[in-house]
BALO-571285 format. One line per field, with one value per residue (C-alpha): residue number from 1; x, y, z; residue in three letters. Coordinates in steps of 0.1 Angstrom, whole numbers, plus 2048, in hexadecimal, padded with zeros to 3 digits. Last residue first. Layout:
REM residues N
num c(NUM; ...) .
east c(X; ...) .
north c(Y; ...) .
up c(Z; ...) .
residu c(ALA; ...) .
***
This chain:
REM residues 109
num c(109; 108; 107; 106; 105; 104; 103; 102; 101; 100; 99; 98; 97; 96; 95; 94; 93; 92; 91; 90; 89; 88; 87; 86; 85; 84; 83; 82; 81; 80; 79; 78; 77; 76; 75; 74; 73; 72; 71; 70; 69; 68; 67; 66; 65; 64; 63; 62; 61; 60; 59; 58; 57; 56; 55; 54; 53; 52; 51; 50; 49; 48; 47; 46; 45; 44; 43; 42; 41; 40; 39; 38; 37; 36; 35; 34; 33; 32; 31; 30; 29; 28; 27; 26; 25; 24; 23; 22; 21; 20; 19; 18; 17; 16; 15; 14; 13; 12; 11; 10; 9; 8; 7; 6; 5; 4; 3; 2; 1) .
east c(E20; E09; E1E; E26; E04; DFC; E1E; E17; DEE; E02; E1C; DFF; DE6; E00; E0F; DEA; DE4; E00; DF9; DD5; DBA; D98; D79; D62; D4D; D2D; D20; D37; D2D; D47; D65; D59; D68; D86; D84; DB1; DAC; DCD; DD9; DD3; DB6; DA7; DA6; D97; D7E; D75; D71; D56; D48; D3F; D32; D19; D0C; D05; D1E; D15; D2A; D1A; D05; D1A; D33; D1E; D18; D38; D41; D56; D64; D6E; D8A; D84; DA2; D99; D74; D81; D99; D81; D6B; D82; D93; D6D; D6D; D8D; D80; D5B; D71; D86; DA9; DBA; DDE; DDC; DE9; DC8; DCD; DCC; DBD; D9A; DA0; D91; D77; D6C; D6A; D4F; D3B; D3C; D34; D14; D0B; D09; D21) .
north c(732; 74D; 76A; 76A; 768; 787; 799; 791; 7A5; 7C2; 7C6; 7B9; 7D8; 7F0; 7EB; 7F1; 809; 81C; 80D; 823; 818; 814; 824; 82A; 848; 83F; 85C; 850; 832; 81A; 826; 82E; 84D; 84D; 851; 84C; 83A; 83A; 85E; 872; 88B; 867; 85B; 87E; 87E; 85A; 865; 882; 86C; 855; 869; 876; 85B; 84B; 831; 808; 80B; 7F0; 806; 824; 813; 803; 827; 835; 818; 7FD; 7E4; 7C1; 7B2; 79C; 7AE; 7CC; 7CC; 7C2; 7DD; 7F5; 7E5; 7E3; 809; 819; 801; 816; 832; 831; 822; 83E; 838; 831; 828; 808; 7EA; 7D9; 7D5; 7AF; 7AA; 7B9; 7A9; 789; 79A; 7B1; 793; 785; 7A1; 7A1; 77F; 787; 7AA; 799; 792) .
up c(4EE; 4FC; 505; 4DD; 4D0; 4E5; 4DD; 4B6; 4B5; 4CD; 4AF; 493; 4A0; 4A5; 480; 472; 48C; 477; 459; 45A; 465; 44C; 450; 428; 424; 40E; 3F7; 3DC; 3D2; 3C2; 3CA; 3F6; 3FD; 419; 43C; 44F; 470; 48A; 47A; 49A; 486; 47C; 4A0; 4A9; 48C; 49E; 4C0; 4B2; 499; 4B2; 4CC; 4B7; 4A7; 4C8; 4DB; 4D7; 4B5; 49C; 486; 489; 47A; 45E; 459; 458; 43E; 445; 429; 42A; 432; 44B; 461; 455; 45B; 47E; 480; 478; 49B; 4AD; 4A7; 4AA; 4CC; 4D8; 4D1; 4DC; 501; 508; 50E; 4F2; 4F1; 4E4; 4F9; 4F8; 4D2; 4D2; 4F1; 4E0; 4C3; 4CB; 4E0; 4C1; 4AD; 4C1; 4C3; 49C; 496; 4AF; 49B; 47D; 45F) .
residu c(ASN; LYS; GLU; ASP; PHE; ARG; ILE; LYS; HIS; PHE; ARG; GLU; TYR; GLN; GLN; ILE; LEU; LYS; THR; THR; PRO; TYR; VAL; LEU; LYS; VAL; ARG; LEU; ASP; ASN; GLU; SER; GLN; ARG; MET; GLU; LEU; TRP; GLU; TYR; GLU; ILE; LEU; ARG; ASN; LEU; HIS; HIS; ARG; VAL; GLY; MET; GLU; THR; SER; LYS; SER; ASN; ALA; PHE; LEU; THR; LYS; LEU; SER; LEU; GLU; LYS; LYS; ASN; LEU; TYR; PHE; LEU; MET; SER; ILE; LEU; ILE; ILE; GLU; TYR; ALA; ILE; SER; ASN; SER; ILE; PRO; LEU; HIS; ALA; LEU; SER; GLY; HIS; LEU; GLU; LYS; LEU; LEU; GLN; ASN; ILE; GLU; ILE; SER; ASN; MET) .
***
């Protein structure tokens, strides 16, 4: 997946996640990227998250830790390479996404 595809899909996801209680653009970007990879059934490594974010690594880490603390995201070690950490949306985030995605498409019909 190249950066043009990622940016296009991020724009599409933006509407579906617009109602989440996120006031910070870095946290919002992290959620969008994690959902994008989840919906495309791709693993999101911490390194890939940093590379796809427009923010600094330090800023991403701070907000990622808060999203993990509030149980929106979780981090696990890769089964293939224990040095790699993977970022996943939690059930809580997936349910919110599905809820608002449904609302968005119900409004269009």
